[in-house]
N, C-alpha and C positions, 0 to 999 in steps of 0.2 A: 751574456746578460740574461737573467731570469726574472720572471714575474715575482713580486713580493707575495703573491697569493698562490704560488705554485703548489705549496704544501696543501692548502685547503682544496685546491682544484684536484689534486691527486687523491684526496680522501673522499671527494664527493661521489655519491652513488645514485642518489635519487634526483628527480627533476627539481625538487625544491632545493636540494644542496647546490646544484649547478646554478640555479637562479640567484641564490644568496651570493655565490662567488662572482657572478656576472654583475650584480649590484655593486659589489666592492670595486670591481674592475672599472665599471662606469664612473665611479667617483674618482678613481685614479686617473682615468682618461681625461675627465673634465679638468682636474688639477694640472695635468700635463699640458693640455691645450692652453690653459690660462698662462702657464709658465712660458710656453713657446711664444705667446704674444709679447710677453715682457722681454724675452731674449731677442725677438725680432726687432723690437724697439731699441734694445741695447746695441744690436748690430748696426742699425741705422745711425745711431749716435757715434759709434766707433768709426764708421766710414768718414765722418766729418771731424775726426780727431778727438772725440770724447770717449776715450777708452781704448783698450787694445783689441784691434779687429780680429786677430787670430784667436784670441781667447773667447771673444764673443761668438765667433763662428763655430769653434769647437764645442762650446756649451750648447749652441743651437743644434748642432749635429747630434749631440748626445740626447738632447730632448726629443728630436725627431725619431731617433732610434727607439727611445722609450715609448713614444706614442705608437710606433709601428708594432712593437712587441705587445703592447697592451691590446691593440686592435686585433692582432693575430690570435692572442690568447682568448679574447672575447669571442671571436669567430669559432675557435675550437670548442670553447665551453658551450656555446649556443648549439653546436652540432651534437655534442654529448648530451646536453639537456633534452634536445628533441628526441634522441635515441632512447634516453631514459624514460621520457614521457610515453613514448610509443610502447616500450616494454611494460610500463606500469599499466597502460590501458589494456594491453593484452592480458596481463595478470588479473585485472579487474573483471574483464569479460570472462576469463576462465573461472574466477571465483563465483561470478554471477551464474555461470552455467552449472556449477556444482550446487549452488543454492537452489536454483530453479529445479534441478533434477530431484533434490530432496523434497521440494514442495510438490512436485509431480507425484512422488511416491505417497506423500501425505494425502494429496487430493484423491488418488486412487483408493486409499484406505477409507477416506470419508465416503466416497461413492459406494464402496462395498458395504459400509455401515448403513447408508441410505437404503440400498437395495434390500439388505437384511431386515431393516425396520419396516420398510414398505410391505414386505412379505409377511412379517409378523402382524402388521396392522390389518392386512387382508384376512389372515386367519382369525384374528380377534373379531373383525367385522362379521365374518361368516358365523362364528359361534354366537355373537350377540344377536344376529338376525334370527338364528334358529331358536334361541331362547325367547326373543320377542314374539315370534310366531306361535310358540307354544303357550306363552302367557296370553296372547290375544285369543287363542282358541279357548283357553280356560276362562277368560273373561266372558266369552259368549255363553259358556255353560253356566257360569254364575248368574248371568242375567236370566237365562232360561229357568234356573232353579229358584229364582226369586231371592238370591243372596248377593246383591250388588256390592255389599260392604267388603266382600272378599276379593273384589276386582283390584287389579294393580294398574295404576295410571302410568302407562309406558312413557308418555312425554315427560311427566314429572320425574320419573326415575332416571331417564336419560339425561335431562338437563341438570339434575342434582349431581349426577356422577361426573358430568363434564364441566362443572363449574370450577372456577379457580383462576389464579393469575396466569397470564400469558407472557411468554418471553418477548421482549421488545426486539423488533427487527433492526439490524445494523443500519446506520445512516446511509452507507454506500452498499446498495444491493442491486444486482443486475436485474433487468426486466424479467427474464425467465424465472429467476429466484423469487421475485415479488409475486409473480403469477402463481407459482407453486405454493408459496406461503399462504396466499389468499385461499387457494383451494383446500389446503390442510385446515386452515381456520374455519372454513365453511362446514367441516365435520363437527365442530365444537359449538358454533354459534346457534342460538335459537333462530329458526327459520332457514337453516342451512341445508346441506345435502341430506343429512340424517334426521332433520327435524322439519318435515313438510308441514305446510299450513294445515291445521286441524279442520275437520269437517265443519260445516256451518252449524253453529249452535252447540258443538261438542264442548264439554268442559275441558279447560286447560288448567292444570295444576289445581284441580278441585273447584274451579270457578266457572260457572255457566255464563255464557254471554247474555247480558241484559237486553240485547237487541232482538233475541229470539224468544218469543213467548212460549211458556210451557203448554203442553198439549191440553191440560185440564183447564187452561185459561181461555181456550178458544170457545167462541159462542156458537 
């Protein structure tokens, strides 16, 4: 006696395949159990002369054999399903390992770019600082020579050069990345690391503070 789903069971390879076969076998088992109850009742009636007892018992024995076969087949299919699921889990882990390995390489490349850009930023800052100091010295000479119109407003120049749209930070950003982003933005924002508060009364972007009186207005 063989299971009616033996062919499907033989072709099953994945845990999902085995689960589908087990579902069919469960249906067969429920049908067989229901049929056995009917056959047991038929056997009881045959004992009291309603039917042929030998035929009723033969049918009941055949049904019991079918139930035993289905249960054995379900047990075997469940074991194979568990083995397939375990194999698939190992394959998923192996695939995840390959994916994470590739991401690690990409991460290393990103960090190398960060290091390169930071070094480039430092070089640009050094050059910008040298130019700012040269311009500040020239501004002092222009004041001494009585030609203040030739002076360059360093704050205005820097703010105009650093104006523009900023990239939005991702919604999910680690705390160290948030801190680093804030530090980088401080180089661009007015009042940040490269934009110290101007001296009291000093003009900012061509506007002198109205709260500091001019020297000629003093009594």
